Every structure is written in structure tokens, then in C-alpha cells.
C-alpha positions as CSV (number, residue, x, y, z in Angstrom):
1,M,-18.9,21.7,6.9
2,Q,-18.3,25.1,5.4
3,L,-14.5,25.3,5.9
4,K,-14.5,29.1,5.6
5,S,-16.9,29.7,8.6
6,G,-17.0,26.2,10.4
7,R,-20.6,26.1,9.9
8,T,-22.3,22.9,10.0
9,L,-24.6,22.5,6.7
10,A,-26.3,19.3,7.2
11,S,-25.8,16.5,9.7
12,V,-27.4,13.0,9.9
13,N,-26.2,10.7,12.4
14,A,-22.9,12.4,12.6
15,D,-22.2,11.1,16.2
16,K,-22.9,7.7,15.3
17,F,-20.0,5.2,14.9
18,F,-19.5,3.5,11.4
19,I,-17.0,1.2,9.9
20,P,-15.1,3.7,7.6
21,A,-13.4,1.1,5.4
22,S,-10.7,3.0,3.3
23,N,-11.8,6.4,4.6
24,T,-9.4,5.5,7.3
25,K,-6.4,6.5,4.9
26,L,-7.6,10.0,5.5
27,F,-6.4,9.9,8.8
28,S,-3.3,7.8,7.9
29,T,-2.0,10.3,5.4
30,A,-2.9,13.3,7.5
31,F,-1.0,11.7,10.5
32,A,2.1,11.0,8.4
33,L,2.0,14.4,6.8
34,T,1.8,15.9,10.2
35,A,4.3,13.5,12.1
36,L,6.9,13.0,9.2
37,G,6.8,16.6,7.4
38,K,6.6,16.8,3.6
39,D,10.3,16.5,3.1
40,H,10.6,13.1,4.7
41,R,12.2,10.4,2.8
42,F,12.5,6.6,3.4
43,T,15.9,5.0,3.0
44,T,16.8,1.4,2.1
45,R,20.4,0.3,2.7
46,V,22.7,-2.5,1.7
47,L,25.2,-3.3,4.8
48,A,27.9,-5.6,5.5
49,A,29.9,-6.4,8.7
50,S,33.3,-6.0,6.9
51,A,34.7,-3.7,4.5
52,L,35.1,-4.5,0.7
53,D,38.5,-6.1,0.3
54,A,41.1,-5.2,-2.7
55,N,39.6,-8.1,-4.5
56,G,36.0,-7.2,-4.4
57,V,35.2,-9.6,-1.7
58,V,32.6,-9.0,0.9
59,S,33.5,-11.5,3.9
60,G,30.2,-12.6,5.5
61,D,26.8,-11.7,5.0
62,L,25.1,-8.9,3.1
63,I,22.1,-7.2,4.6
64,L,19.2,-5.6,2.9
65,Y,18.0,-3.2,5.6
66,G,14.5,-2.0,4.9
67,G,13.6,1.3,6.1
68,G,9.8,1.1,5.8
69,D,9.9,2.5,2.4
70,P,6.6,1.6,0.4
71,S,8.4,2.8,-2.8
72,L,10.7,0.1,-3.1
73,S,9.2,-1.0,-6.5
74,A,9.1,-0.2,-10.2
75,R,6.2,2.3,-9.4
76,R,6.7,5.6,-11.2
77,Y,6.6,9.0,-9.3
78,P,5.0,11.3,-9.3
79,Y,1.5,9.4,-9.7
80,D,1.0,8.1,-13.3
81,R,-2.5,7.2,-13.7
82,E,-1.6,5.8,-17.3
83,K,1.6,3.9,-16.7
84,P,2.0,3.3,-13.0
85,F,5.0,0.9,-13.3
86,E,8.1,0.6,-15.3
87,E,8.5,-2.7,-17.3
88,D,11.2,-4.1,-15.2
89,L,9.7,-4.7,-11.8
90,L,13.1,-5.7,-10.3
91,L,14.5,-2.3,-11.3
92,P,15.0,-0.8,-7.6
93,L,16.9,-3.9,-6.6
94,R,18.9,-3.7,-9.7
95,E,20.0,-0.3,-9.4
96,M,21.4,-1.2,-6.0
97,A,23.3,-4.1,-7.3
98,R,24.7,-2.0,-9.9
99,Q,25.8,0.5,-7.0
100,L,27.7,-2.5,-5.6
101,K,29.3,-3.3,-8.8
102,D,30.3,0.3,-9.4
103,K,32.2,0.1,-6.0
104,G,34.0,-3.0,-7.1
105,V,31.9,-5.7,-5.3
106,R,32.5,-9.0,-6.9
107,H,32.0,-11.7,-4.4
108,I,29.7,-12.1,-1.2
109,T,30.8,-15.0,0.8
110,G,27.8,-15.2,3.1
111,R,24.2,-15.1,3.1
112,I,21.6,-12.1,1.6
113,L,19.6,-11.0,4.8
114,G,16.4,-9.2,4.3
115,D,16.4,-7.4,7.5
116,D,13.0,-5.7,8.4
117,T,13.8,-4.9,12.1
118,Q,13.4,-1.2,11.5
119,Q,9.7,-1.6,12.7
120,E,7.7,-4.0,14.6
121,F,7.3,-7.5,13.2
122,D,3.8,-7.6,12.8
123,L,2.7,-8.7,9.2
124,I,-1.2,-8.9,9.5
125,P,-3.1,-5.9,11.3
126,N,-5.7,-6.7,13.9
127,G,-9.0,-7.3,12.3
128,W,-8.2,-8.7,8.9
129,S,-9.5,-11.8,7.6
130,A,-7.6,-15.0,7.4
131,D,-7.8,-15.1,3.6
132,D,-7.0,-11.5,2.9
133,G,-3.1,-12.5,3.0
134,L,-3.4,-14.6,-0.2
135,F,-4.1,-11.5,-2.6
136,E,-2.8,-8.1,-3.5
137,Y,-5.1,-5.9,-1.1
138,G,-4.1,-8.0,1.9
139,A,-0.4,-7.9,1.4
140,P,1.5,-8.5,4.7
141,V,3.3,-5.5,6.2
142,S,7.0,-5.2,6.7
143,A,9.6,-2.5,6.9
144,L,11.3,-4.3,4.0
145,S,8.5,-4.3,1.4
146,F,9.5,-4.9,-2.3
147,N,7.1,-4.6,-5.2
148,D,4.2,-4.1,-2.8
149,N,5.1,-7.5,-1.4
150,I,3.1,-9.1,-4.3
151,F,3.7,-10.8,-7.8
152,E,1.4,-11.3,-10.9
153,L,0.7,-14.7,-11.7
154,K,-0.6,-16.1,-15.1
155,V,-2.0,-19.3,-16.1
156,S,-2.5,-20.4,-19.7
157,Q,-2.3,-23.5,-21.6
158,K,1.4,-22.9,-21.9
159,G,1.8,-23.2,-18.0
160,I,2.6,-20.7,-15.4
161,T,4.4,-17.4,-15.7
162,L,5.1,-14.9,-12.8
163,N,6.0,-11.2,-12.9
164,P,8.4,-10.5,-11.6
165,A,10.2,-13.9,-12.3
166,V,11.6,-14.8,-8.8
167,E,11.7,-18.1,-7.7
168,Y,10.2,-17.9,-4.4
169,F,6.9,-20.1,-4.2
170,A,6.4,-23.8,-5.2
171,F,3.4,-24.3,-7.5
172,L,1.1,-27.4,-7.6
173,N,-0.9,-26.8,-10.9
174,Q,-3.9,-28.9,-11.0
175,V,-5.8,-27.0,-13.5
176,T,-7.5,-29.2,-16.1
177,A,-8.0,-28.1,-19.9
178,Q,-11.6,-29.7,-20.6
179,P,-13.3,-28.0,-23.3
180,D,-16.8,-28.8,-22.0
181,K,-16.4,-27.3,-18.5
182,A,-16.4,-23.6,-17.5
183,R,-13.5,-21.5,-17.1
184,R,-12.7,-21.2,-13.5
185,V,-9.3,-21.2,-11.7
186,R,-8.9,-21.4,-8.0
187,I,-6.0,-20.5,-5.9
188,D,-5.0,-21.8,-2.4
189,R,-2.0,-21.2,0.0
190,Q,-2.1,-22.1,3.5
191,P,-1.1,-19.3,6.1
192,G,2.8,-19.4,6.3
193,S,3.2,-21.8,3.3
194,R,5.3,-21.3,0.3
195,T,3.2,-23.8,-1.9
196,V,0.6,-22.4,-4.1
197,V,-2.0,-24.8,-5.0
198,L,-4.0,-24.2,-8.4
199,S,-7.0,-26.0,-9.2
200,G,-10.2,-25.8,-11.4
201,N,-10.4,-25.7,-15.3
202,L,-9.0,-23.6,-18.2
203,P,-10.4,-24.6,-21.6
204,P,-8.1,-24.8,-24.5
205,D,-9.8,-21.8,-26.1
206,A,-10.3,-19.9,-23.0
207,K,-8.1,-16.5,-22.4
208,E,-5.4,-16.6,-19.8
209,Y,-5.9,-16.4,-16.2
210,S,-3.9,-13.5,-14.1
211,N,-4.1,-12.6,-10.5
212,E,-2.0,-10.4,-8.2
213,L,-0.9,-12.8,-5.1
214,A,0.9,-11.7,-1.9
215,V,4.0,-13.2,-0.5
216,E,4.0,-14.6,3.1
217,D,7.3,-13.2,4.3
218,P,8.1,-9.8,2.6
219,A,11.7,-9.7,4.0
220,L,12.5,-13.1,2.6
221,Y,11.0,-12.5,-0.7
222,A,12.9,-9.3,-0.9
223,A,16.1,-11.1,-0.2
224,V,15.4,-13.8,-2.4
225,A,14.8,-11.3,-5.4
226,F,17.9,-9.4,-4.4
227,R,20.2,-12.5,-4.4
228,Q,18.8,-13.4,-7.8
229,V,19.6,-9.7,-9.2
230,L,23.1,-9.7,-7.7
231,R,23.8,-13.0,-9.7
232,E,22.1,-11.6,-12.9
233,E,24.4,-8.7,-12.4
234,G,27.5,-10.9,-12.2
235,I,28.1,-10.6,-8.4
236,R,28.9,-14.2,-6.9
237,V,26.8,-15.1,-3.9
238,D,27.8,-18.2,-1.9
239,G,25.2,-18.4,0.7
240,P,21.3,-18.6,0.5
241,A,18.8,-16.0,1.1
242,E,17.2,-15.4,4.4
243,A,15.1,-13.0,6.4
244,R,16.2,-11.4,9.6
245,H,13.1,-10.5,11.9
246,I,15.1,-9.9,15.3
247,A,17.4,-7.1,15.5
248,P,21.2,-7.8,16.1
249,A,22.8,-6.6,19.1
250,S,24.6,-3.9,16.8
251,L,23.6,-3.0,13.2
252,E,26.5,-3.8,10.4
253,S,28.3,-0.7,10.2
254,F,29.6,-0.7,6.4
255,E,27.3,0.8,3.9
256,L,27.8,-0.2,0.5
257,A,24.7,1.0,-1.3
258,R,21.2,2.9,-0.6
259,R,18.2,4.0,-2.2
260,E,15.9,7.0,-0.9
261,S,12.3,7.4,-1.8
262,P,10.6,10.1,-3.4
263,A,9.5,13.0,-0.9
264,L,6.5,12.1,1.2
265,P,3.8,14.0,-0.8
266,D,4.5,11.9,-3.9
267,L,4.1,8.7,-1.7
268,L,0.9,9.8,0.0
269,K,-0.8,10.5,-3.4
270,V,-0.5,6.9,-4.3
271,V,-1.9,6.0,-0.9
272,D,-5.1,8.1,-1.6
273,K,-5.4,8.0,-5.5
274,V,-5.4,4.1,-5.7
275,S,-6.2,3.2,-2.1
276,Q,-2.9,1.2,-1.4
277,N,-3.4,-0.8,1.7
278,L,0.2,-1.7,2.3
279,H,1.5,1.9,1.8
280,A,-1.1,3.1,4.3
281,E,0.0,0.5,7.0
282,L,3.6,1.6,6.5
283,M,2.8,5.2,6.8
284,L,0.8,4.6,10.1
285,R,3.8,2.7,11.5
286,A,6.4,5.4,10.4
287,A,4.4,8.2,11.7
288,R,3.9,6.3,15.1
289,Q,7.7,6.2,15.6
290,K,7.6,10.1,15.5
291,M,4.3,11.0,17.4
292,S,1.8,9.1,19.2
293,F,-1.7,8.7,17.4
294,T,-3.5,10.2,20.3
295,D,-1.3,13.3,20.3
296,F,-2.1,13.9,16.7
297,L,-5.9,13.7,17.6
298,K,-5.4,16.1,20.3
299,L,-3.6,18.3,17.8
300,A,-6.5,18.1,15.5
301,G,-9.0,18.9,18.1
302,I,-10.7,15.4,17.8
303,D,-12.0,13.6,20.7
304,E,-10.2,10.3,20.8
305,K,-13.5,8.5,22.1
306,E,-14.8,9.1,18.5
307,I,-12.4,7.0,16.8
308,S,-11.3,3.3,17.4
309,F,-8.7,2.2,14.6
310,E,-7.1,-1.1,14.4
311,D,-5.1,-0.4,11.2
312,G,-4.0,2.3,8.7
313,S,-5.7,1.1,5.5
314,G,-9.1,0.3,6.7
315,M,-9.2,-3.2,5.8
316,S,-10.0,-4.0,9.5
317,R,-13.7,-4.6,10.3
318,L,-13.0,-3.4,14.0
319,N,-12.3,0.2,12.9
320,L,-14.9,2.7,14.0
321,V,-15.1,6.5,13.4
322,T,-18.0,9.0,13.4
323,P,-18.6,11.2,10.4
324,K,-18.3,14.2,12.9
325,A,-14.6,13.1,13.5
326,V,-14.0,12.7,9.7
327,V,-15.0,16.2,9.0
328,Q,-12.9,17.6,11.9
329,L,-9.9,16.0,10.4
330,L,-10.6,17.4,7.0
331,S,-11.2,20.9,8.7
332,F,-7.8,20.6,10.6
333,I,-6.0,20.2,7.5
334,G,-7.4,23.4,6.1
335,K,-6.4,25.1,9.4
336,Q,-2.9,23.9,9.3
337,G,-2.3,25.5,5.8
338,Q,-2.0,22.3,4.1
339,L,-5.5,22.2,2.1
340,E,-4.2,22.4,-1.4
341,L,-1.2,19.9,-0.8
342,F,-3.8,17.3,0.9
343,R,-6.3,17.7,-1.8
344,G,-3.8,16.8,-4.3
345,F,-3.4,13.5,-2.8
346,L,-7.2,12.8,-3.2
347,P,-8.9,10.9,-6.4
348,V,-10.7,13.7,-8.5
349,G,-14.3,12.9,-9.4
350,A,-14.9,11.1,-12.6
351,E,-11.1,11.7,-13.5
352,D,-8.6,9.8,-11.7
353,G,-7.9,7.1,-9.0
354,T,-10.6,5.4,-7.3
355,L,-13.3,8.0,-8.4
356,R,-12.4,7.7,-12.1
357,N,-15.3,5.5,-13.0
358,R,-17.9,7.3,-10.6
359,F,-20.3,9.9,-11.0
360,D,-21.6,8.8,-14.4
361,K,-18.6,10.6,-16.0
362,S,-20.2,14.1,-15.0
363,P,-17.8,16.9,-15.8
364,K,-19.2,18.6,-12.8
365,A,-17.7,15.8,-10.5
366,K,-14.1,17.3,-10.9
367,A,-15.2,19.7,-8.3
368,I,-15.0,16.8,-5.8
369,Q,-11.9,15.4,-4.5
370,G,-12.5,12.6,-2.0
371,K,-11.3,9.3,-0.5
372,T,-13.6,6.1,-1.2
373,G,-14.0,3.3,1.2
374,S,-15.3,-0.1,0.4
375,L,-15.8,-3.4,2.1
376,S,-18.8,-5.9,2.0
377,H,-21.9,-3.9,3.2
378,V,-19.8,-0.7,3.5
379,S,-19.5,2.3,1.2
380,A,-18.0,5.7,2.3
381,L,-16.9,8.8,0.6
382,G,-15.1,11.5,2.4
383,G,-13.4,14.9,1.2
384,Y,-13.8,18.2,-0.4
385,A,-16.5,19.7,-2.5
386,E,-16.5,23.2,-4.2
387,S,-19.8,24.6,-3.7
388,R,-21.0,27.5,-6.0
389,R,-22.9,28.9,-2.8
390,Y,-20.7,27.8,0.2
391,G,-17.4,27.6,-1.2
392,T,-15.3,24.6,0.0
393,I,-17.2,22.2,1.8
394,A,-15.6,19.2,3.9
395,F,-17.8,16.2,3.9
396,Q,-18.2,12.4,4.8
397,I,-21.0,10.2,3.4
398,V,-20.9,6.6,4.8
399,A,-23.5,3.8,4.5
400,N,-23.1,0.5,6.6
401,N,-24.9,-2.8,7.2
402,Y,-26.9,-2.5,3.8
403,T,-28.4,-5.5,1.8
404,A,-29.1,-3.3,-1.5
405,P,-26.6,-3.8,-4.5
406,T,-23.4,-1.9,-3.8
407,Q,-23.8,-0.1,-7.2
408,E,-27.0,1.4,-5.9
409,V,-25.6,2.4,-2.7
410,R,-22.7,4.1,-4.4
411,T,-24.9,5.9,-7.1
412,A,-26.8,7.3,-4.2
413,I,-23.6,8.5,-2.4
414,D,-22.4,10.1,-5.8
415,R,-25.8,12.1,-5.9
416,I,-25.5,13.4,-2.6
417,A,-21.9,14.6,-3.3
418,L,-23.0,16.2,-6.7
419,A,-25.9,18.0,-4.5
420,L,-23.1,19.5,-2.5
421,L,-21.9,21.6,-5.5
422,Q,-25.0,23.6,-5.7
């Protein structure tokens, strides 16, 4: 569609339903921007039921209260494609622990509670596969999410190392070191379990194995990590770390520390640039607390019958949308006067994000800013292209149910997108 005139330049199966994969994030980020506003920030708070006494003692539990902040991590903002994270992955928890120290906190007599009750307790969106929750891309969703609810696991001849080094899971290492067998490491964890089983083989001369694994209870993981950091910072904690998934009758009234996220546009840029699934889900949930998704579609002039979404990231194979609806969304953003802001969230062709290695590195591709979408037998690209003839074009190209190699399909999509620049 030519944005200036609203004219449809080409249309093939635009009214048919397709699984959009991560093109779903176009809706999640646009919805969040509309419902929350560009000045919105998320807040994580440290609360107690009683005031700090003269001896630096907090009597009772200390609550790490999640506010749905996706940025509670060592991720660098604004988006940094070359060095996305600070070295100390515990940094945001350490900063809050130091706030407590600066206020004179020396001793906590109770537990450290990770509270995720600010949003519904629904860790796994409808339509995700059962094994998605083992790895980074399928990290469970929680109002208290720390370090994207993941950790890095490395296995070498020296043993197992974790980053961040938080004692949360138990590991059963059954990996052998037979020189005559191939390098292959398998990971298994039953749903709800805190035991990770490693099996397979890692030959003595092989490089180390690494992977990013998801935790099974984000609020509990955050509490365990916070308790560990508090003790590292010299604050005594008597009780264990636990999670709180059911809201109390009244929230603890003494705030001892807090952390605010960067402004919403910086967060949305990460969602779209790197296609961050957990962040997209948190954006959807936060937006729904301000506005219904149906009302958003009405505002955008999109027929709700052309959309059926079960999540905000596109991981769900139950999601369906028409290309027509995607283009209408992209056109609506322009009509709202947010085109340049929104385009800044999207990967730039052959330059950054999930489009960094696309378009055969053609310099022309920088005139394309779009959101990719990838699942098994699903490839999509939707966004904007600067045409020499038509100006700014909103487009979506999507393929479902193909048996050809994925790279061939993506190459065909890239060629179509480049043709829009003429």
C-alpha cells in the first residue's frame, strides 16, 4: 500500500488467513505504544511490611514486587547491537541491594519474596509447544521477570558453569568424554522441575557446549538471585527465597528501593529489533491493563474478524491474521503521526537486528525496515519500504505450509521486498 494515497499497489491472497509468527510483534508493539504512551516506564519495587528500625533491621519479609518490567536485566539501552549486555548480569538486582545498604538496611529477619501478582499468573501462553519452555525463546512470562528469565549454561571438560552464577537448578551431568564418539550434548528438564539432566558426549578435544536455558518460575528465580546478591552486598537474610503468586489482602506499605525502566520506545525497539518473545508478551499484558485489544483494532480501523491472536510474540501456532490487516496496521501508525518513531523500532535491511544478514548484504536494503517472522514452515516479513516511484510503502509478505528449504523461501521474500524499492 502506498501510504500517501492509501492505494493498494499489489495484492495476492490478502484476505486469506496466515500464521504470522513474529509479525505478531507489529501488533504487540503498536498496541503498547497506543495504550501506554511513549512516556510510559515500568517500575520494580522492594517493599516491607514494617519500617526499618534504628539498628538497620527489617522485621519480616522483604518483597521484590514485579511491575511487568522487561528491562530488569543487564541489557543496555538504547539498543546496542554490538554489546547488548553489561558484563555483570546481576547488575539491576545489585543496584537495588545497594539502595537498601545506602538506607541503612543490614538485616532482614524474614524471607525474600518474589511477587508477580501485578499481572495474571499465566506462565505459558496458549498455543506454545510443551518443550518451548526449556530454552530462551520460550521463557515463561511473569510480571517479575529477571534477566529475560534465562541463564547461560556452559559444559566443558572442567564441568558446568552458569551465567549469572545463581544457585537455582540442580544439574545431573551424565555427559561422557569419549574421544571416538561425536560431540553431542542433550538437555532435558521436566515441566515444573528444577532438575536439569545433561547427557550425550563431549570429546576431550571438543569446544565447550553452551546454550541459553529458561527458568521454570521467574518470580522464584528473581527472589533466589536477589537473596544471593543481598548477602554478597553484606546484608544478612535469615529466611529463604520464595515466590508469591497470589496477591495479599493488602500490599506491603513501606517502599525501601525501586528501579524504573527506560522509556517505552527504547523497550519496544528491543522487542522488534531482536524479536524478543518474553518482552512482547509483557508488552501485550501491560497494554491490556489500559485498553482492550478489540478497542485498539477499532481505533486502527481493522476488522477484528481478520485477526485471531493467542499471544503477543507470535510463538503460538494458533495465531492467524490476514496480510490486509497487517498493512492496515502499518498504515494506521502513519495516520497517528508515529511513523518515524515506529520505523525506528524495526530492523533495518542488511544492517541490524533480525535483518542484519538478509538481502545478500545489498546496500539498497537499508531502505527496508521490517519485522521478520519465523516458525517451522512459516516465513514472514512486514514493514515499510522506500520506493523511488511510490514513496513509503507498507507491505507484508508471508509464506505458510511450504516444504522447500527455509533459506530458499526467505531469499524469495527478500527479492520481492527489494523489488518494492523500484
